[in-house]
C-alpha positions in Angstrom: -0.1 0.0 0.0 1.3 3.3 -0.9 1.2 6.2 1.5 1.8 9.9 2.2 2.7 9.5 5.7 6.2 11.0 5.5 5.0 14.0 3.7 2.1 14.6 6.1 4.4 14.1 9.1 6.9 16.6 7.8 4.3 19.2 7.0 3.5 19.1 10.7 7.1 19.4 11.6 7.0 16.1 13.6 9.9 13.8 13.9 9.4 10.0 13.5 10.2 9.7 17.2 7.4 12.3 18.2 4.9 10.5 16.1 5.8 7.2 17.4 5.5 8.4 21.0 2.1 9.9 20.4 0.7 6.7 19.0 2.5 4.3 21.5 4.3 2.4 18.7 8.1 2.2 18.1 10.1 4.6 15.8 10.9 1.5 13.7 7.1 1.0 13.1 6.8 4.5 11.7 9.9 4.0 9.5 8.4 0.7 8.1 5.1 2.3 7.4 6.6 5.3 5.7 8.9 3.0 3.6 5.9 0.8 2.5 7.3 -2.2 4.3 4.6 -2.6 7.0 0.9 -2.0 6.5 -0.6 -0.8 9.8 -3.6 -2.4 11.4 -7.0 -0.5 11.0 -6.8 0.8 14.6 -3.4 2.2 14.1 -4.4 3.8 10.7 -7.3 5.4 12.5 -5.1 6.7 15.2 -2.6 8.1 12.6 -5.4 9.9 10.7 -7.1 11.3 13.9 -3.8 12.5 15.4 -2.6 14.0 12.0 -6.0 15.6 11.5 -6.6 14.0 8.0 -8.7 11.2 6.5 -7.3 7.7 6.3 -7.6 7.9 2.4 -5.3 11.1 2.6 -2.6 8.9 4.1 -2.9 5.5 2.5 -3.5 4.7 -1.2 -4.1 1.2 -2.5 -1.4 -0.2 -4.9 
């Protein structure tokens, strides 16, 4: 699944560690999502969208 997480995170001036801390996940999880190596669970995808103030479909795009 393609995603815009890195761009959205950078627009909000957040580090990977800050985002990880807010979502109670590891920094490695954020890195893996941003690099397309890990598709997050639906609950984590919702947490990302809510925290970043966007819709899930603004972050994640099907291949």
